[in-house]
PDB file of the backbone (N, CA, C, O) and the ligand in Angstrom, with CONECT records:
HET     ZN  A 101       1
ATOM      1  N   MET A   1     111.232 117.455  70.374  1.00  0.00           N
ATOM      2  CA  MET A   1     111.557 116.167  70.059  1.00  0.00           C
ATOM      3  C   MET A   1     110.367 115.529  69.298  1.00  0.00           C
ATOM      4  O   MET A   1     109.250 115.440  69.808  1.00  0.00           O
ATOM      5  N   SER A   2     110.655 115.101  68.084  1.00  0.00           N
ATOM      6  CA  SER A   2     109.484 114.277  67.213  1.00  0.00           C
ATOM      7  C   SER A   2     109.959 112.874  67.117  1.00  0.00           C
ATOM      8  O   SER A   2     111.133 112.527  67.241  1.00  0.00           O
ATOM      9  N   SER A   3     109.015 112.152  66.902  1.00  0.00           N
ATOM     10  CA  SER A   3     109.166 110.628  66.605  1.00  0.00           C
ATOM     11  C   SER A   3     108.265 110.252  65.820  1.00  0.00           C
ATOM     12  O   SER A   3     107.423 111.092  65.502  1.00  0.00           O
ATOM     13  N   TYR A   4     108.169 108.909  65.282  1.00  0.00           N
ATOM     14  CA  TYR A   4     107.423 108.436  64.122  1.00  0.00           C
ATOM     15  C   TYR A   4     106.707 107.311  64.732  1.00  0.00           C
ATOM     16  O   TYR A   4     107.316 106.550  65.484  1.00  0.00           O
ATOM     17  N   CYS A   5     105.420 107.138  64.461  1.00  0.00           N
ATOM     18  CA  CYS A   5     104.642 106.019  65.038  1.00  0.00           C
ATOM     19  C   CYS A   5     104.924 104.900  64.411  1.00  0.00           C
ATOM     20  O   CYS A   5     104.806 104.949  63.187  1.00  0.00           O
ATOM     21  N   GLN A   6     105.283 103.840  64.909  1.00  0.00           N
ATOM     22  CA  GLN A   6     105.893 102.528  64.258  1.00  0.00           C
ATOM     23  C   GLN A   6     104.575 101.600  63.617  1.00  0.00           C
ATOM     24  O   GLN A   6     104.719 100.570  62.957  1.00  0.00           O
ATOM     25  N   ALA A   7     103.388 102.175  63.952  1.00  0.00           N
ATOM     26  CA  ALA A   7     102.011 101.596  63.591  1.00  0.00           C
ATOM     27  C   ALA A   7     101.615 101.999  62.077  1.00  0.00           C
ATOM     28  O   ALA A   7     101.443 101.246  61.118  1.00  0.00           O
ATOM     29  N   CYS A   8     101.525 103.349  62.140  1.00  0.00           N
ATOM     30  CA  CYS A   8     100.966 104.178  61.011  1.00  0.00           C
ATOM     31  C   CYS A   8     102.142 105.005  60.374  1.00  0.00           C
ATOM     32  O   CYS A   8     101.918 105.475  59.259  1.00  0.00           O
ATOM     33  N   GLY A   9     103.192 105.204  60.865  1.00  0.00           N
ATOM     34  CA  GLY A   9     104.413 106.034  60.356  1.00  0.00           C
ATOM     35  C   GLY A   9     104.372 107.478  60.376  1.00  0.00           C
ATOM     36  O   GLY A   9     105.263 108.168  59.878  1.00  0.00           O
ATOM     37  N   ARG A  10     103.350 107.939  60.946  1.00  0.00           N
ATOM     38  CA  ARG A  10     103.070 109.256  60.931  1.00  0.00           C
ATOM     39  C   ARG A  10     103.952 109.979  62.032  1.00  0.00           C
ATOM     40  O   ARG A  10     104.109 109.430  63.123  1.00  0.00           O
ATOM     41  N   ALA A  11     104.500 111.149  61.765  1.00  0.00           N
ATOM     42  CA  ALA A  11     105.384 111.680  63.015  1.00  0.00           C
ATOM     43  C   ALA A  11     104.329 112.444  63.851  1.00  0.00           C
ATOM     44  O   ALA A  11     103.234 112.908  63.533  1.00  0.00           O
ATOM     45  N   GLY A  12     104.961 112.430  64.939  1.00  0.00           N
ATOM     46  CA  GLY A  12     103.977 112.903  66.067  1.00  0.00           C
ATOM     47  C   GLY A  12     104.234 112.526  67.352  1.00  0.00           C
ATOM     48  O   GLY A  12     105.205 111.791  67.531  1.00  0.00           O
ATOM     49  N   PRO A  13     103.539 112.888  68.341  1.00  0.00           N
ATOM     50  CA  PRO A  13     103.744 112.637  69.740  1.00  0.00           C
ATOM     51  C   PRO A  13     103.784 111.189  69.903  1.00  0.00           C
ATOM     52  O   PRO A  13     102.735 110.697  69.488  1.00  0.00           O
ATOM     53  N   THR A  14     104.670 110.252  70.390  1.00  0.00           N
ATOM     54  CA  THR A  14     104.379 108.757  70.550  1.00  0.00           C
ATOM     55  C   THR A  14     104.472 108.398  71.956  1.00  0.00           C
ATOM     56  O   THR A  14     104.760 109.259  72.787  1.00  0.00           O
ATOM     57  N   ARG A  15     104.215 106.994  72.334  1.00  0.00           N
ATOM     58  CA  ARG A  15     104.420 106.359  73.690  1.00  0.00           C
ATOM     59  C   ARG A  15     105.083 105.108  73.266  1.00  0.00           C
ATOM     60  O   ARG A  15     104.918 104.680  72.124  1.00  0.00           O
ATOM     61  N   LYS A  16     105.785 104.535  74.084  1.00  0.00           N
ATOM     62  CA  LYS A  16     106.096 103.248  73.994  1.00  0.00           C
ATOM     63  C   LYS A  16     105.138 102.112  74.748  1.00  0.00           C
ATOM     64  O   LYS A  16     105.287 101.911  75.953  1.00  0.00           O
ATOM     65  N   VAL A  17     104.349 101.530  74.132  1.00  0.00           N
ATOM     66  CA  VAL A  17     103.286 100.826  74.711  1.00  0.00           C
ATOM     67  C   VAL A  17     103.470  99.261  74.274  1.00  0.00           C
ATOM     68  O   VAL A  17     104.140  98.980  73.280  1.00  0.00           O
ATOM     69  N   GLN A  18     102.921  98.393  74.966  1.00  0.00           N
ATOM     70  CA  GLN A  18     102.758  97.128  74.728  1.00  0.00           C
ATOM     71  C   GLN A  18     101.454  96.548  75.236  1.00  0.00           C
ATOM     72  O   GLN A  18     101.224  96.427  76.440  1.00  0.00           O
ATOM     73  N   PHE A  19     100.558  96.171  74.227  1.00  0.00           N
ATOM     74  CA  PHE A  19      99.048  95.637  74.478  1.00  0.00           C
ATOM     75  C   PHE A  19      99.180  93.964  74.133  1.00  0.00           C
ATOM     76  O   PHE A  19      99.800  93.426  73.216  1.00  0.00           O
ATOM     77  N   HIS A  20      98.324  93.325  75.265  1.00  0.00           N
ATOM     78  CA  HIS A  20      98.373  92.013  75.084  1.00  0.00           C
ATOM     79  C   HIS A  20      96.825  91.631  74.544  1.00  0.00           C
ATOM     80  O   HIS A  20      95.825  92.318  74.751  1.00  0.00           O
ATOM     81  N   LYS A  21      96.877  90.381  73.811  1.00  0.00           N
ATOM     82  CA  LYS A  21      95.649  89.733  73.258  1.00  0.00           C
ATOM     83  C   LYS A  21      95.882  88.232  73.692  1.00  0.00           C
ATOM     84  O   LYS A  21      96.880  87.538  73.500  1.00  0.00           O
ATOM     85  N   HIS A  22      94.685  87.910  74.337  1.00  0.00           N
ATOM     86  CA  HIS A  22      94.711  86.423  74.745  1.00  0.00           C
ATOM     87  C   HIS A  22      93.313  85.818  74.344  1.00  0.00           C
ATOM     88  O   HIS A  22      92.272  86.403  74.644  1.00  0.00           O
ATOM     89  N   THR A  23      93.326  84.579  73.630  1.00  0.00           N
ATOM     90  CA  THR A  23      92.472  83.726  73.248  1.00  0.00           C
ATOM     91  C   THR A  23      92.502  82.491  73.882  1.00  0.00           C
ATOM     92  O   THR A  23      93.513  81.795  73.788  1.00  0.00           O
ATOM     93  N   GLY A  24      91.131  81.969  74.778  1.00  0.00           N
ATOM     94  CA  GLY A  24      91.193  80.753  75.292  1.00  0.00           C
ATOM     95  C   GLY A  24      90.353  79.757  74.426  1.00  0.00           C
ATOM     96  O   GLY A  24      89.264  80.002  73.908  1.00  0.00           O
ATOM     97  N   MET A  25      91.076  78.565  74.363  1.00  0.00           N
ATOM     98  CA  MET A  25      90.253  77.550  73.527  1.00  0.00           C
ATOM     99  C   MET A  25      90.245  76.238  74.220  1.00  0.00           C
ATOM    100  O   MET A  25      90.922  75.291  73.818  1.00  0.00           O
ATOM    101  N   LEU A  26      89.462  76.185  75.282  1.00  0.00           N
ATOM    102  CA  LEU A  26      89.278  75.228  76.272  1.00  0.00           C
ATOM    103  C   LEU A  26      90.655  74.582  76.567  1.00  0.00           C
ATOM    104  O   LEU A  26      91.226  75.096  77.529  1.00  0.00           O
ATOM    105  N   ILE A  27      91.310  73.580  75.962  1.00  0.00           N
ATOM    106  CA  ILE A  27      92.591  73.138  76.587  1.00  0.00           C
ATOM    107  C   ILE A  27      93.621  73.753  75.922  1.00  0.00           C
ATOM    108  O   ILE A  27      94.780  73.468  76.223  1.00  0.00           O
ATOM    109  N   MET A  28      93.322  74.724  74.881  1.00  0.00           N
ATOM    110  CA  MET A  28      94.609  75.482  74.374  1.00  0.00           C
ATOM    111  C   MET A  28      94.200  76.848  74.553  1.00  0.00           C
ATOM    112  O   MET A  28      93.080  77.284  74.819  1.00  0.00           O
ATOM    113  N   MET A  29      95.477  77.563  74.331  1.00  0.00           N
ATOM    114  CA  MET A  29      95.216  78.992  74.096  1.00  0.00           C
ATOM    115  C   MET A  29      96.301  79.657  73.268  1.00  0.00           C
ATOM    116  O   MET A  29      97.297  79.109  72.797  1.00  0.00           O
ATOM    117  N   GLN A  30      95.943  80.921  73.172  1.00  0.00           N
ATOM    118  CA  GLN A  30      96.830  81.813  72.118  1.00  0.00           C
ATOM    119  C   GLN A  30      96.878  83.104  72.823  1.00  0.00           C
ATOM    120  O   GLN A  30      95.908  83.751  73.217  1.00  0.00           O
ATOM    121  N   HIS A  31      98.262  83.432  72.946  1.00  0.00           N
ATOM    122  CA  HIS A  31      98.489  84.793  73.576  1.00  0.00           C
ATOM    123  C   HIS A  31      99.430  85.550  72.442  1.00  0.00           C
ATOM    124  O   HIS A  31     100.392  85.064  71.848  1.00  0.00           O
ATOM    125  N   GLY A  32      98.949  86.707  72.329  1.00  0.00           N
ATOM    126  CA  GLY A  32      99.893  87.683  71.363  1.00  0.00           C
ATOM    127  C   GLY A  32      99.959  89.092  72.002  1.00  0.00           C
ATOM    128  O   GLY A  32      99.225  89.578  72.863  1.00  0.00           O
ATOM    129  N   HIS A  33     101.028  89.624  71.361  1.00  0.00           N
ATOM    130  CA  HIS A  33     101.194  91.239  71.985  1.00  0.00           C
ATOM    131  C   HIS A  33     101.804  91.988  70.807  1.00  0.00           C
ATOM    132  O   HIS A  33     102.561  91.542  69.944  1.00  0.00           O
ATOM    133  N   ILE A  34     101.347  93.146  70.942  1.00  0.00           N
ATOM    134  CA  ILE A  34     101.876  94.157  69.752  1.00  0.00           C
ATOM    135  C   ILE A  34     102.608  95.300  70.773  1.00  0.00           C
ATOM    136  O   ILE A  34     102.057  95.568  71.841  1.00  0.00           O
ATOM    137  N   GLY A  35     103.717  95.874  70.436  1.00  0.00           N
ATOM    138  CA  GLY A  35     104.277  96.793  71.129  1.00  0.00           C
ATOM    139  C   GLY A  35     105.084  97.800  70.125  1.00  0.00           C
ATOM    140  O   GLY A  35     105.501  97.540  68.996  1.00  0.00           O
ATOM    141  N   GLY A  36     105.170  98.851  70.753  1.00  0.00           N
ATOM    142  CA  GLY A  36     106.406  99.695  70.003  1.00  0.00           C
ATOM    143  C   GLY A  36     106.015 101.319  70.300  1.00  0.00           C
ATOM    144  O   GLY A  36     105.292 101.618  71.251  1.00  0.00           O
ATOM    145  N   ASN A  37     106.491 102.178  69.516  1.00  0.00           N
ATOM    146  CA  ASN A  37     106.016 103.688  69.793  1.00  0.00           C
ATOM    147  C   ASN A  37     104.915 103.899  69.009  1.00  0.00           C
ATOM    148  O   ASN A  37     104.973 103.898  67.780  1.00  0.00           O
ATOM    149  N   PHE A  38     103.904 104.081  69.648  1.00  0.00           N
ATOM    150  CA  PHE A  38     102.590 104.344  68.770  1.00  0.00           C
ATOM    151  C   PHE A  38     102.215 105.690  69.189  1.00  0.00           C
ATOM    152  O   PHE A  38     102.475 106.084  70.327  1.00  0.00           O
ATOM    153  N   CYS A  39     101.541 106.508  68.217  1.00  0.00           N
ATOM    154  CA  CYS A  39     100.748 107.707  68.274  1.00  0.00           C
ATOM    155  C   CYS A  39      99.357 107.479  69.085  1.00  0.00           C
ATOM    156  O   CYS A  39      98.929 106.331  69.201  1.00  0.00           O
ATOM    157  N   LYS A  40      98.786 108.375  69.542  1.00  0.00           N
ATOM    158  CA  LYS A  40      97.622 108.285  70.214  1.00  0.00           C
ATOM    159  C   LYS A  40      96.602 107.572  69.555  1.00  0.00           C
ATOM    160  O   LYS A  40      95.999 106.667  70.131  1.00  0.00           O
ATOM    161  N   SER A  41      96.316 107.960  68.200  1.00  0.00           N
ATOM    162  CA  SER A  41      95.285 107.277  67.660  1.00  0.00           C
ATOM    163  C   SER A  41      95.380 105.697  67.303  1.00  0.00           C
ATOM    164  O   SER A  41      94.453 104.891  67.214  1.00  0.00           O
ATOM    165  N   CYS A  42      96.629 105.513  67.143  1.00  0.00           N
ATOM    166  CA  CYS A  42      97.075 103.811  67.050  1.00  0.00           C
ATOM    167  C   CYS A  42      96.916 103.126  68.396  1.00  0.00           C
ATOM    168  O   CYS A  42      96.672 101.922  68.472  1.00  0.00           O
ATOM    169  N   ILE A  43      97.054 103.899  69.439  1.00  0.00           N
ATOM    170  CA  ILE A  43      97.069 103.408  70.927  1.00  0.00           C
ATOM    171  C   ILE A  43      95.573 102.979  71.126  1.00  0.00           C
ATOM    172  O   ILE A  43      95.193 101.872  71.507  1.00  0.00           O
ATOM    173  N   ASN A  44      94.770 104.092  70.787  1.00  0.00           N
ATOM    174  CA  ASN A  44      93.285 104.001  70.821  1.00  0.00           C
ATOM    175  C   ASN A  44      92.802 102.719  70.145  1.00  0.00           C
ATOM    176  O   ASN A  44      92.220 101.816  70.746  1.00  0.00           O
ATOM    177  N   ASP A  45      93.126 102.720  68.705  1.00  0.00           N
ATOM    178  CA  ASP A  45      92.877 101.605  68.063  1.00  0.00           C
ATOM    179  C   ASP A  45      93.263 100.113  68.536  1.00  0.00           C
ATOM    180  O   ASP A  45      92.484  99.165  68.627  1.00  0.00           O
ATOM    181  N   THR A  46      94.623 100.121  68.812  1.00  0.00           N
ATOM    182  CA  THR A  46      94.972  98.742  69.284  1.00  0.00           C
ATOM    183  C   THR A  46      94.391  98.431  70.756  1.00  0.00           C
ATOM    184  O   THR A  46      94.213  97.269  71.120  1.00  0.00           O
ATOM    185  N   PHE A  47      94.117  99.500  71.550  1.00  0.00           N
ATOM    186  CA  PHE A  47      93.627  99.097  72.881  1.00  0.00           C
ATOM    187  C   PHE A  47      92.123  98.593  72.562  1.00  0.00           C
ATOM    188  O   PHE A  47      91.772  97.563  73.138  1.00  0.00           O
ATOM    189  N   MET A  48      91.429  99.073  71.908  1.00  0.00           N
ATOM    190  CA  MET A  48      90.045  98.814  71.495  1.00  0.00           C
ATOM    191  C   MET A  48      89.984  97.420  71.138  1.00  0.00           C
ATOM    192  O   MET A  48      89.274  96.591  71.708  1.00  0.00           O
ATOM    193  N   LYS A  49      90.944  97.141  69.941  1.00  0.00           N
ATOM    194  CA  LYS A  49      90.839  95.811  69.158  1.00  0.00           C
ATOM    195  C   LYS A  49      91.293  94.496  70.175  1.00  0.00           C
ATOM    196  O   LYS A  49      90.705  93.420  70.280  1.00  0.00           O
ATOM    197  N   TYR A  50      92.500  94.937  70.866  1.00  0.00           N
ATOM    198  CA  TYR A  50      93.083  93.836  71.479  1.00  0.00           C
ATOM    199  C   TYR A  50      92.156  93.664  72.872  1.00  0.00           C
ATOM    200  O   TYR A  50      91.722  92.529  73.072  1.00  0.00           O
ATOM    201  N   THR A  51      91.876  94.541  73.689  1.00  0.00           N
ATOM    202  CA  THR A  51      91.140  94.494  74.921  1.00  0.00           C
ATOM    203  C   THR A  51      89.586  94.147  74.474  1.00  0.00           C
ATOM    204  O   THR A  51      88.918  93.437  75.226  1.00  0.00           O
ATOM    205  N   GLY A  52      89.096  94.579  73.421  1.00  0.00           N
ATOM    206  CA  GLY A  52      87.731  94.073  73.029  1.00  0.00           C
ATOM    207  C   GLY A  52      87.988  92.503  72.955  1.00  0.00           C
ATOM    208  O   GLY A  52      87.383  91.724  73.691  1.00  0.00           O
ATOM    209  N   TRP A  53      88.870  92.121  72.071  1.00  0.00           N
ATOM    210  CA  TRP A  53      88.951  90.842  71.649  1.00  0.00           C
ATOM    211  C   TRP A  53      89.018  89.877  72.797  1.00  0.00           C
ATOM    212  O   TRP A  53      88.375  88.835  72.923  1.00  0.00           O
ATOM    213  N   THR A  54      89.970  90.436  73.673  1.00  0.00           N
ATOM    214  CA  THR A  54      90.280  89.381  74.869  1.00  0.00           C
ATOM    215  C   THR A  54      88.985  89.370  75.936  1.00  0.00           C
ATOM    216  O   THR A  54      88.789  88.409  76.679  1.00  0.00           O
ATOM    217  N   ALA A  55      88.188  90.471  75.920  1.00  0.00           N
ATOM    218  CA  ALA A  55      86.975  90.414  76.738  1.00  0.00           C
ATOM    219  C   ALA A  55      86.128  89.411  76.287  1.00  0.00           C
ATOM    220  O   ALA A  55      85.437  88.771  77.081  1.00  0.00           O
ATOM    221  N   VAL A  56      86.111  89.177  74.888  1.00  0.00           N
ATOM    222  CA  VAL A  56      84.988  88.345  74.264  1.00  0.00           C
ATOM    223  C   VAL A  56      85.712  86.886  74.088  1.00  0.00           C
ATOM    224  O   VAL A  56      85.015  85.876  74.184  1.00  0.00           O
ATOM    225  N   ALA A  57      87.076  86.788  73.836  1.00  0.00           N
ATOM    226  CA  ALA A  57      87.267  85.433  73.296  1.00  0.00           C
ATOM    227  C   ALA A  57      88.512  84.898  74.363  1.00  0.00           C
ATOM    228  O   ALA A  57      89.174  83.905  74.062  1.00  0.00           O
ATOM    229  N   GLY A  58      88.762  85.654  75.638  1.00  0.00           N
ATOM    230  CA  GLY A  58      89.815  85.327  76.450  1.00  0.00           C
ATOM    231  C   GLY A  58      89.526  84.108  77.350  1.00  0.00           C
ATOM    232  O   GLY A  58      90.401  83.282  77.610  1.00  0.00           O
ATOM    233  N   TRP A  59      88.206  84.025  77.836  1.00  0.00           N
ATOM    234  CA  TRP A  59      87.824  83.490  79.023  1.00  0.00           C
ATOM    235  C   TRP A  59      87.651  81.971  78.635  1.00  0.00           C
ATOM    236  O   TRP A  59      87.362  81.297  79.624  1.00  0.00           O
ATOM    237  N   TRP A  60      87.741  81.306  77.560  1.00  0.00           N
ATOM    238  CA  TRP A  60      87.228  80.182  77.457  1.00  0.00           C
ATOM    239  C   TRP A  60      88.381  79.096  77.590  1.00  0.00           C
ATOM    240  O   TRP A  60      88.806  78.513  76.593  1.00  0.00           O
ATOM    241  N   GLY A  61      88.828  78.872  78.766  1.00  0.00           N
ATOM    242  CA  GLY A  61      89.844  77.943  78.941  1.00  0.00           C
ATOM    243  C   GLY A  61      90.277  78.081  80.443  1.00  0.00           C
ATOM    244  O   GLY A  61      90.290  79.138  81.074  1.00  0.00           O
ATOM    245  N   MET A  62      90.668  76.711  80.964  1.00  0.00           N
ATOM    246  CA  MET A  62      91.088  76.525  82.303  1.00  0.00           C
ATOM    247  C   MET A  62      91.899  77.724  82.943  1.00  0.00           C
ATOM    248  O   MET A  62      91.618  78.467  83.883  1.00  0.00           O
ATOM    249  N   ILE A  63      93.033  77.656  82.089  1.00  0.00           N
ATOM    250  CA  ILE A  63      94.075  78.821  82.723  1.00  0.00           C
ATOM    251  C   ILE A  63      93.849  80.247  82.060  1.00  0.00           C
ATOM    252  O   ILE A  63      94.373  81.253  82.538  1.00  0.00           O
ATOM    253  N   SER A  64      93.052  80.278  80.952  1.00  0.00           N
ATOM    254  CA  SER A  64      92.678  81.760  80.366  1.00  0.00           C
ATOM    255  C   SER A  64      91.808  82.236  81.322  1.00  0.00           C
ATOM    256  O   SER A  64      91.868  83.451  81.509  1.00  0.00           O
ATOM    257  N   PHE A  65      90.997  81.596  81.994  1.00  0.00           N
ATOM    258  CA  PHE A  65      90.124  82.172  82.660  1.00  0.00           C
ATOM    259  C   PHE A  65      90.758  83.135  83.760  1.00  0.00           C
ATOM    260  O   PHE A  65      90.235  84.189  84.120  1.00  0.00           O
ATOM    261  N   PHE A  66      91.912  82.643  84.224  1.00  0.00           N
ATOM    262  CA  PHE A  66      92.775  83.585  84.963  1.00  0.00           C
ATOM    263  C   PHE A  66      93.889  84.622  84.341  1.00  0.00           C
ATOM    264  O   PHE A  66      94.497  85.518  84.926  1.00  0.00           O
ATOM    265  N   VAL A  67      93.959  84.223  83.003  1.00  0.00           N
ATOM    266  CA  VAL A  67      95.004  85.153  82.662  1.00  0.00           C
ATOM    267  C   VAL A  67      94.395  86.262  81.858  1.00  0.00           C
ATOM    268  O   VAL A  67      95.082  87.203  81.459  1.00  0.00           O
ATOM    269  N   THR A  68      93.077  86.157  81.611  1.00  0.00           N
ATOM    270  CA  THR A  68      92.121  87.135  80.927  1.00  0.00           C
ATOM    271  C   THR A  68      92.123  88.375  81.554  1.00  0.00           C
ATOM    272  O   THR A  68      92.417  89.426  80.985  1.00  0.00           O
ATOM    273  N   PRO A  69      91.705  88.238  83.054  1.00  0.00           N
ATOM    274  CA  PRO A  69      91.553  89.622  83.736  1.00  0.00           C
ATOM    275  C   PRO A  69      93.084  90.108  83.998  1.00  0.00           C
ATOM    276  O   PRO A  69      93.277  91.297  84.250  1.00  0.00           O
ATOM    277  N   CYS A  70      93.860  89.458  83.958  1.00  0.00           N
ATOM    278  CA  CYS A  70      95.133  90.271  84.099  1.00  0.00           C
ATOM    279  C   CYS A  70      95.502  91.074  82.858  1.00  0.00           C
ATOM    280  O   CYS A  70      95.989  92.201  82.947  1.00  0.00           O
ATOM    281  N   VAL A  71      95.277  90.518  81.795  1.00  0.00           N
ATOM    282  CA  VAL A  71      95.551  91.010  80.497  1.00  0.00           C
ATOM    283  C   VAL A  71      94.318  92.380  80.384  1.00  0.00           C
ATOM    284  O   VAL A  71      94.660  93.441  79.861  1.00  0.00           O
ATOM    285  N   LEU A  72      93.314  92.243  80.775  1.00  0.00           N
ATOM    286  CA  LEU A  72      92.547  93.482  80.696  1.00  0.00           C
ATOM    287  C   LEU A  72      92.878  94.506  81.455  1.00  0.00           C
ATOM    288  O   LEU A  72      92.701  95.658  81.060  1.00  0.00           O
ATOM    289  N   VAL A  73      93.434  94.208  82.717  1.00  0.00           N
ATOM    290  CA  VAL A  73      93.856  95.098  83.793  1.00  0.00           C
ATOM    291  C   VAL A  73      94.910  95.761  83.198  1.00  0.00           C
ATOM    292  O   VAL A  73      94.911  96.992  83.170  1.00  0.00           O
ATOM    293  N   TRP A  74      95.950  95.010  82.644  1.00  0.00           N
ATOM    294  CA  TRP A  74      97.251  95.415  82.197  1.00  0.00           C
ATOM    295  C   TRP A  74      96.794  96.415  81.053  1.00  0.00           C
ATOM    296  O   TRP A  74      97.069  97.608  81.176  1.00  0.00           O
ATOM    297  N   ASN A  75      96.078  95.940  79.904  1.00  0.00           N
ATOM    298  CA  ASN A  75      95.688  96.841  78.784  1.00  0.00           C
ATOM    299  C   ASN A  75      95.084  98.226  79.374  1.00  0.00           C
ATOM    300  O   ASN A  75      95.465  99.338  79.008  1.00  0.00           O
ATOM    301  N   THR A  76      94.213  98.013  80.221  1.00  0.00           N
ATOM    302  CA  THR A  76      93.256  99.352  80.537  1.00  0.00           C
ATOM    303  C   THR A  76      94.325 100.103  81.399  1.00  0.00           C
ATOM    304  O   THR A  76      94.389 101.321  81.235  1.00  0.00           O
ATOM    305  N   GLY A  77      95.177  99.512  82.302  1.00  0.00           N
ATOM    306  CA  GLY A  77      96.103 100.375  83.021  1.00  0.00           C
ATOM    307  C   GLY A  77      96.822 101.095  82.120  1.00  0.00           C
ATOM    308  O   GLY A  77      96.933 102.315  82.245  1.00  0.00           O
ATOM    309  N   LEU A  78      97.342 100.473  81.200  1.00  0.00           N
ATOM    310  CA  LEU A  78      98.165 101.188  80.114  1.00  0.00           C
ATOM    311  C   LEU A  78      97.711 102.181  79.528  1.00  0.00           C
ATOM    312  O   LEU A  78      98.233 103.296  79.525  1.00  0.00           O
ATOM    313  N   TYR A  79      96.551 101.817  78.901  1.00  0.00           N
ATOM    314  CA  TYR A  79      95.603 102.727  78.062  1.00  0.00           C
ATOM    315  C   TYR A  79      95.535 104.054  78.928  1.00  0.00           C
ATOM    316  O   TYR A  79      95.752 105.174  78.464  1.00  0.00           O
ATOM    317  N   LEU A  80      95.217 103.792  80.204  1.00  0.00           N
ATOM    318  CA  LEU A  80      94.932 105.110  81.045  1.00  0.00           C
ATOM    319  C   LEU A  80      96.011 105.965  81.303  1.00  0.00           C
ATOM    320  O   LEU A  80      95.817 107.145  81.594  1.00  0.00           O
ATOM    321  N   THR A  81      97.379 105.367  81.207  1.00  0.00           N
ATOM    322  CA  THR A  81      98.416 106.232  81.293  1.00  0.00           C
ATOM    323  C   THR A  81      98.793 106.931  80.153  1.00  0.00           C
ATOM    324  O   THR A  81      99.684 107.780  80.182  1.00  0.00           O
ATOM    325  N   THR A  82      98.060 106.576  78.964  1.00  0.00           N
ATOM    326  CA  THR A  82      98.233 107.490  77.647  1.00  0.00           C
ATOM    327  C   THR A  82      97.103 108.493  77.533  1.00  0.00           C
ATOM    328  O   THR A  82      97.080 109.224  76.543  1.00  0.00           O
ATOM    329  N   LEU A  83      96.337 108.573  78.289  1.00  0.00           N
ATOM    330  CA  LEU A  83      95.143 109.582  78.205  1.00  0.00           C
ATOM    331  C   LEU A  83      95.611 111.004  78.302  1.00  0.00           C
ATOM    332  O   LEU A  83      94.881 111.898  77.875  1.00  0.00           O
ATOM    333  N   GLY A  84      96.626 111.238  78.766  1.00  0.00           N
ATOM    334  CA  GLY A  84      97.290 112.596  78.704  1.00  0.00           C
ATOM    335  C   GLY A  84      98.110 113.043  77.711  1.00  0.00           C
ATOM    336  O   GLY A  84      98.530 114.200  77.715  1.00  0.00           O
ATOM    337  N   MET A  85      98.437 112.104  76.700  1.00  0.00           N
ATOM    338  CA  MET A  85      99.204 112.476  75.761  1.00  0.00           C
ATOM    339  C   MET A  85      98.349 113.394  74.803  1.00  0.00           C
ATOM    340  O   MET A  85      97.124 113.404  74.679  1.00  0.00           O
ATOM    341  N   PRO A  86      99.376 114.230  74.097  1.00  0.00           N
ATOM    342  CA  PRO A  86      98.648 115.261  73.266  1.00  0.00           C
ATOM    343  C   PRO A  86      98.154 114.521  71.987  1.00  0.00           C
ATOM    344  O   PRO A  86      98.824 113.606  71.508  1.00  0.00           O
ATOM    345  N   SER A  87      97.089 114.887  71.490  1.00  0.00           N
ATOM    346  CA  SER A  87      96.515 114.184  70.343  1.00  0.00           C
ATOM    347  C   SER A  87      97.387 114.414  69.168  1.00  0.00           C
ATOM    348  O   SER A  87      98.157 115.375  69.182  1.00  0.00           O
ATOM    349  N   GLU A  88      97.328 113.546  68.066  1.00  0.00           N
ATOM    350  CA  GLU A  88      98.165 113.933  67.000  1.00  0.00           C
ATOM    351  C   GLU A  88      97.758 114.966  66.186  1.00  0.00           C
ATOM    352  O   GLU A  88      96.557 115.149  65.983  1.00  0.00           O
ATOM    353  N   GLN A  89      98.632 115.685  65.680  1.00  0.00           N
ATOM    354  CA  GLN A  89      98.348 116.769  64.681  1.00  0.00           C
ATOM    355  C   GLN A  89      97.330 116.355  63.443  1.00  0.00           C
ATOM    356  O   GLN A  89      97.601 115.295  62.879  1.00  0.00           O
ATOM    357  N   THR A  90      96.344 116.995  63.038  1.00  0.00           N
ATOM    358  CA  THR A  90      95.709 116.997  62.045  1.00  0.00           C
ATOM    359  C   THR A  90      96.096 117.000  60.713  1.00  0.00           C
ATOM    360  O   THR A  90      96.862 117.948  60.540  1.00  0.00           O
ATOM    361  N   ASP A  91      95.915 116.367  59.689  1.00  0.00           N
ATOM    362  CA  ASP A  91      96.833 116.420  58.255  1.00  0.00           C
ATOM    363  C   ASP A  91      96.555 117.626  57.722  1.00  0.00           C
ATOM    364  O   ASP A  91      97.440 118.179  57.069  1.00  0.00           O
ATOM    365  N   THR A  92      95.170 118.316  57.912  1.00  0.00           N
ATOM    366  CA  THR A  92      94.777 119.639  57.357  1.00  0.00           C
ATOM    367  C   THR A  92      94.967 120.599  58.003  1.00  0.00           C
ATOM    368  O   THR A  92      94.365 120.671  59.074  1.00  0.00           O
ATOM    369  N   PRO A  93      95.920 121.757  57.583  1.00  0.00           N
ATOM    370  CA  PRO A  93      96.239 122.940  58.443  1.00  0.00           C
ATOM    371  C   PRO A  93      94.984 123.670  58.786  1.00  0.00           C
ATOM    372  O   PRO A  93      93.991 123.793  58.069  1.00  0.00           O
ATOM    373  N   GLN A  94      95.160 124.097  59.892  1.00  0.00           N
ATOM    374  CA  GLN A  94      93.824 124.981  60.332  1.00  0.00           C
ATOM    375  C   GLN A  94      94.194 126.444  59.790  1.00  0.00           C
ATOM    376  O   GLN A  94      95.286 127.012  59.759  1.00  0.00           O
ATOM    377  N   GLN A  95      92.919 126.869  59.372  1.00  0.00           N
ATOM    378  CA  GLN A  95      92.849 128.258  58.793  1.00  0.00           C
ATOM    379  C   GLN A  95      92.541 129.303  59.890  1.00  0.00           C
ATOM    380  O   GLN A  95      91.541 129.167  60.596  1.00  0.00           O
ATOM    381  N   MET A  96      93.381 130.336  60.040  1.00  0.00           N
ATOM    382  CA  MET A  96      93.074 131.407  61.036  1.00  0.00           C
ATOM    383  C   MET A  96      92.021 132.274  60.697  1.00  0.00           C
ATOM    384  O   MET A  96      91.701 133.185  61.461  1.00  0.00           O
TER     385      MET A  96
HETATM  386 ZN    ZN A 101     100.079 105.996  64.533  1.00  0.00          ZN2+
END
């Protein structure tokens, strides 16, 4: 069973994921998410980017203060479920 990563287009083991990103701006807030069948390295990248961003920029609002921990828990929990995924195959064939 082979599939293609919707983020980088490479063939390999993928997992359907959805990561969230939250930005608090005092009385405003911005919420975004990205999802699809991603390979392990794209899951890593997206998790780091979205969760890192939310951890820094998520807290700065009344509602955001409560939304941010939910986003962090969701992203981290989702990421943990992908840790057992096989890594993508390297582009360079290994010489025996
Ligand atoms: Zn990918």
